[in-house]
Each structure stands twice: as C-alpha cells, then as structure tokens.
MDTraj code that builds the backbone (N, CA, C; nanometers):
import mdtraj as md
import numpy as np

residues = "MET PRO MET SER SER SER SER ASP GLU VAL ALA THR LEU ARG THR ASP ARG SER GLY LEU PHE ASN THR ALA LEU LEU ARG VAL PRO VAL LEU LEU LEU LEU PHE SER CYS ALA ALA ILE TYR GLU ALA LEU HIS LEU THR VAL LEU GLY ASP TYR ASP ILE TRP TRP HIS LEU ARG THR GLY ALA TRP ILE LEU GLN ASN HIS ALA VAL PRO HIS THR ALA LEU PHE THR GLN TYR SER ASN ARG ALA TRP ILE ALA".split()
xyz = np.array([
    [0.1237, -0.1090, 0.0182],
    [-0.0127, 0.0046, 0.0008],
    [0.0705, 0.1074, -0.0117],
    [0.0678, 0.2260, -0.0782],
    [0.1892, 0.3200, -0.1175],
    [0.1222, 0.4429, 0.0168],
    [0.2588, 0.4847, 0.0437],
    [0.1984, 0.5980, 0.1553],
    [0.1384, 0.7416, 0.1158],
    [0.0840, 0.7901, 0.1403],
    [-0.0151, 0.9128, 0.1011],
    [0.0755, 1.0361, 0.1427],
    [0.0350, 1.1854, 0.1128],
    [0.1693, 1.2740, 0.1022],
    [0.1800, 1.3102, 0.2222],
    [0.0428, 1.2831, 0.3082],
    [0.0450, 1.3312, 0.4367],
    [0.1925, 1.2621, 0.5694],
    [0.1655, 1.1687, 0.5027],
    [0.2169, 1.0834, 0.5990],
    [0.3706, 1.1123, 0.5506],
    [0.3853, 1.1159, 0.4744],
    [0.4959, 1.1716, 0.3954],
    [0.5702, 1.2889, 0.4405],
    [0.4384, 1.4005, 0.4760],
    [0.4859, 1.5226, 0.5370],
    [0.5253, 1.4758, 0.7109],
    [0.5051, 1.4121, 0.7785],
    [0.4744, 1.3574, 0.9030],
    [0.6271, 1.2896, 0.9049],
    [0.6724, 1.2131, 0.8628],
    [0.7823, 1.1613, 0.8025],
    [0.8648, 1.2583, 0.7915],
    [0.8824, 1.3526, 0.7387],
    [0.9629, 1.4478, 0.6686],
    [0.9716, 1.5646, 0.8058],
    [0.8784, 1.6010, 0.9023],
    [0.9041, 1.6527, 1.0154],
    [0.9598, 1.5488, 1.0967],
    [0.9501, 1.4491, 1.1429],
    [1.0113, 1.3806, 1.2009],
    [1.1612, 1.3786, 1.2209],
    [1.1994, 1.3859, 1.1052],
    [1.3814, 1.3783, 1.0570],
    [1.4482, 1.4664, 1.0691],
    [1.3279, 1.6348, 1.0479],
    [1.3630, 1.7338, 1.1109],
    [1.3677, 1.7951, 1.2548],
    [1.2741, 1.7302, 1.3225],
    [1.2943, 1.7357, 1.4655],
    [1.4073, 1.6347, 1.5195],
    [1.4483, 1.5417, 1.4426],
    [1.5953, 1.4813, 1.5553],
    [1.6935, 1.5642, 1.4527],
    [1.7056, 1.6442, 1.3756],
    [1.8022, 1.7180, 1.3701],
    [1.8163, 1.8498, 1.4306],
    [1.7154, 1.8735, 1.4853],
    [1.7106, 1.9676, 1.5592],
    [1.7897, 1.9578, 1.7377],
    [1.7169, 1.8116, 1.7362],
    [1.8263, 1.7750, 1.8681],
    [1.9665, 1.7552, 1.8816],
    [2.0452, 1.7409, 1.7370],
    [2.1719, 1.7005, 1.7067],
    [2.2308, 1.7968, 1.7031],
    [2.1435, 1.9486, 1.7164],
    [2.2100, 2.0710, 1.7292],
    [2.2436, 2.0988, 1.8753],
    [2.1491, 2.0625, 1.9676],
    [2.1921, 2.0963, 2.0914],
    [2.2737, 2.0863, 2.1313],
    [2.4111, 2.0296, 2.0801],
    [2.5137, 2.0053, 2.1565],
    [2.6241, 2.1616, 2.1042],
    [2.5311, 2.1600, 2.0073],
    [2.5895, 2.3011, 1.9513],
    [2.5944, 2.4127, 2.0194],
    [2.4391, 2.4319, 2.0298],
    [2.3890, 2.5319, 2.1118],
    [2.3989, 2.5646, 2.2478],
    [2.4753, 2.5218, 2.3400],
    [2.5590, 2.5340, 2.4809],
    [2.6807, 2.6186, 2.4475],
    [2.7620, 2.5499, 2.3949],
    [2.8889, 2.6457, 2.3839],
    [2.8491, 2.7389, 2.3157],
    [2.7858, 2.8507, 2.2282],
    [2.7183, 2.9400, 2.1462],
    [2.6297, 3.0119, 2.2563],
    [2.5705, 2.9650, 2.2838],
    [2.5334, 3.0431, 2.4721],
    [2.6153, 3.0460, 2.5600],
    [2.7220, 2.9450, 2.6133],
    [2.8439, 3.0005, 2.7119],
    [2.8907, 3.1009, 2.6422],
    [2.9446, 3.1008, 2.5200],
    [3.0144, 3.2297, 2.4434],
    [2.9038, 3.3405, 2.4721],
    [2.8036, 3.3559, 2.4061],
    [2.6904, 3.4819, 2.4161],
    [2.7384, 3.5215, 2.5849],
    [2.6796, 3.4425, 2.6488],
    [2.6876, 3.5097, 2.7816],
    [2.8190, 3.5722, 2.8130],
    [2.8990, 3.4616, 2.7993],
    [3.0374, 3.4953, 2.8613],
    [3.0899, 3.6560, 2.7708],
    [3.0653, 3.6960, 2.6604],
    [3.0987, 3.8434, 2.6087],
    [3.0312, 3.9118, 2.6551],
    [2.8700, 3.8712, 2.6859],
    [2.7708, 3.9913, 2.7249],
    [2.8156, 4.0386, 2.8939],
    [2.9060, 3.9225, 2.9249],
    [2.9392, 3.9874, 3.0915],
    [3.0317, 4.0894, 3.0843],
    [3.1375, 4.0023, 3.0095],
    [3.2494, 4.0980, 2.9693],
    [3.2216, 4.2203, 2.9891],
    [3.1746, 4.2430, 2.9097],
    [3.1071, 4.3829, 2.8057],
    [3.0443, 4.4669, 2.9055],
    [2.9158, 4.4233, 2.9679],
    [2.9173, 4.4558, 3.1296],
    [3.0148, 4.5214, 3.2219],
    [3.1162, 4.4107, 3.2359],
    [3.1865, 4.4104, 3.3788],
    [3.2876, 4.5397, 3.2904],
    [3.3288, 4.5948, 3.1837],
    [3.4401, 4.7258, 3.1488],
    [3.3695, 4.8149, 3.1275],
    [3.2294, 4.8284, 3.0566],
    [3.1414, 4.9318, 3.0564],
    [3.0527, 4.9690, 3.1976],
    [3.0464, 4.9063, 3.3086],
    [2.9593, 4.9252, 3.4539],
    [3.0321, 4.9964, 3.4944],
    [2.9430, 5.1353, 3.5313],
    [3.0407, 5.2631, 3.6175],
    [2.9398, 5.3127, 3.6964],
    [2.8580, 5.1778, 3.7488],
    [2.7371, 5.1689, 3.8803],
    [2.8423, 5.1644, 4.0200],
    [2.9526, 5.0894, 3.9919],
    [2.9881, 5.0269, 4.0861],
    [3.1121, 5.1047, 4.1420],
    [3.1409, 5.2352, 3.9701],
    [3.2492, 5.3598, 4.0448],
    [3.1677, 5.4487, 4.1328],
    [3.0559, 5.4816, 4.1287],
    [3.0057, 5.5465, 4.1887],
    [3.0091, 5.4895, 4.3621],
    [3.0713, 5.6155, 4.4248],
    [3.0651, 5.5243, 4.5913],
    [2.9783, 5.5267, 4.6674],
    [2.8551, 5.5976, 4.6013],
    [2.7447, 5.6304, 4.6841],
    [2.6185, 5.4763, 4.6681],
    [2.6837, 5.3757, 4.5913],
    [2.5637, 5.2759, 4.5904],
    [2.6232, 5.2072, 4.6756],
    [2.7782, 5.1885, 4.7541],
    [2.7996, 5.1028, 4.8749],
    [2.6868, 5.1810, 5.0018],
    [2.6757, 5.2933, 4.9916],
    [2.6277, 5.3722, 5.1135],
    [2.4873, 5.3510, 5.1055],
    [2.4362, 5.2892, 4.9908],
    [2.2988, 5.2955, 4.9747],
    [2.2618, 5.1136, 5.0172],
    [2.3714, 5.0306, 4.9500],
    [2.3529, 4.8693, 5.0213],
    [2.3653, 4.8226, 5.1455],
    [2.5400, 4.9825, 5.1775],
    [2.4841, 4.9091, 5.3584],
    [2.3784, 4.9987, 5.4625],
    [2.3171, 5.0587, 5.3685],
    [2.2077, 5.0396, 5.4508],
    [2.0566, 5.0240, 5.4379],
    [2.0680, 4.9278, 5.3017],
    [1.9486, 4.8520, 5.3071],
    [2.0018, 4.7369, 5.3850],
    [2.1296, 4.6710, 5.3985],
    [2.1317, 4.5719, 5.4685],
    [2.1433, 4.6216, 5.6105],
    [2.1351, 4.6988, 5.6754],
    [2.1654, 4.7732, 5.8067],
    [1.9462, 4.7563, 5.8208],
    [1.8924, 4.8214, 5.6804],
    [1.7287, 4.8054, 5.7189],
    [1.7136, 4.6558, 5.7319],
    [1.7201, 4.5424, 5.6738],
    [1.7061, 4.4579, 5.6863],
    [1.7297, 4.3371, 5.8111],
    [1.8277, 4.4403, 5.8805],
    [1.8680, 4.3567, 5.9941],
    [1.8206, 4.4206, 6.0944],
    [1.7946, 4.5210, 6.1410],
    [1.7005, 4.6125, 6.1879],
    [1.5296, 4.6132, 6.1972],
    [1.4562, 4.5749, 6.0523],
    [1.3858, 4.5912, 6.0450],
    [1.2969, 4.6920, 6.0598],
    [1.3797, 4.8025, 6.0133],
    [1.2877, 4.9417, 6.0087],
    [1.3928, 5.0515, 5.9528],
    [1.3195, 5.1362, 5.9459],
    [1.4161, 5.2612, 5.8672],
    [1.4839, 5.3652, 5.8929],
    [1.5804, 5.3883, 5.9019],
    [1.6915, 5.4653, 6.0308],
    [1.6037, 5.6312, 5.9925],
    [1.5959, 5.7191, 6.1004],
    [1.5495, 5.7868, 6.1170],
    [1.6666, 5.9275, 6.0852],
    [1.7864, 5.8736, 6.1702],
    [1.9021, 5.9681, 6.1098],
    [1.9977, 5.9282, 6.0722],
    [2.0970, 5.9649, 6.0600],
    [2.1689, 5.8700, 5.9660],
    [2.2900, 5.8279, 5.9945],
    [2.3170, 5.7704, 5.9476],
    [2.3996, 5.5854, 5.9899],
    [2.5331, 5.6202, 5.9991],
    [2.6160, 5.6671, 5.8881],
    [2.6984, 5.6550, 5.8262],
    [2.8330, 5.8204, 5.7944],
    [2.7485, 5.9016, 5.8839],
    [2.8170, 6.0161, 5.8677],
    [2.8668, 6.0711, 5.9965],
    [2.9568, 6.1879, 5.9680],
    [2.9735, 6.2670, 6.0938],
    [2.9051, 6.3029, 6.1643],
    [2.7418, 6.3356, 6.1478],
    [2.6648, 6.4213, 6.1418],
    [2.5164, 6.3423, 6.1952],
    [2.5549, 6.2371, 6.2724],
    [2.4834, 6.1528, 6.3056],
    [2.3433, 6.2615, 6.3744],
    [2.3390, 6.3180, 6.4220],
    [2.1883, 6.4264, 6.4365],
    [2.1377, 6.4396, 6.3374],
    [2.1318, 6.4557, 6.2382],
    [2.0562, 6.4845, 6.1121],
    [1.9488, 6.4063, 6.0964],
    [1.8642, 6.4637, 6.0270],
    [1.7659, 6.3711, 5.9514],
    [1.8274, 6.2420, 5.8353],
    [1.8111, 6.1541, 5.8359],
    [1.8678, 6.0487, 5.7032],
    [1.7273, 6.0654, 5.5764],
    [1.7826, 6.1166, 5.4684],
    [1.7165, 6.1146, 5.3718],
    [1.8126, 6.0318, 5.2631],
    [1.6742, 5.9563, 5.1967],
    [1.7285, 5.8559, 5.0830],
    [1.7539, 5.9086, 4.9857],
])
top = md.Topology()
chain = top.add_chain()
for i, resn in enumerate(residues, 1):
    res = top.add_residue(resn, chain, resSeq=i)
    for name in ("N", "CA", "C"):
        top.add_atom(name, md.element.get_by_symbol(name[0]), res)
traj = md.Trajectory(xyz[None], top)
C-alpha cells in the first residue's frame, strides 16, 4: 500500500525534529560564548559600581534588613543628629 502525502509530511517533520536535537550540543557552547561576552562587556563598561554612593545605599539596605526598620537619623556620617534622607 503506498503512503499518502500527509504521512510523507509527518515522516519529514520527524526527521527534521531529530536534526534539532543534534544541534543541541552546538547550542550550549554558543550560548556560553554569548553570555560570557555579554558579561565581559558589562564588566568593562559598568560605571555604577564606580560611584561610591552605591555602597552607602547597599550598606543602609543591609542595616534596614537587620533591624527591620527605616533609619530616622544618618547612619554613616559624622553628623549623626541630622535626619536621614534616602
């Protein structure tokens, strides 16, 4: 009994899908290279960490998490009696 054209299409799709699984071994190194290049680019061009205010904000955030409260006075300054401004 000869196969119909629809069963030929299904057979073709099945072989095409198996080809996709064979390229999965290629995808991992390509994605690894892509993400590595993106990370290196961001590390070289990242200027946010060069701004020293970010570290004060991070340390204040850690203090807030430790004490479960928002500070009312300045924490990390010589003028501790002044109001804290975020």
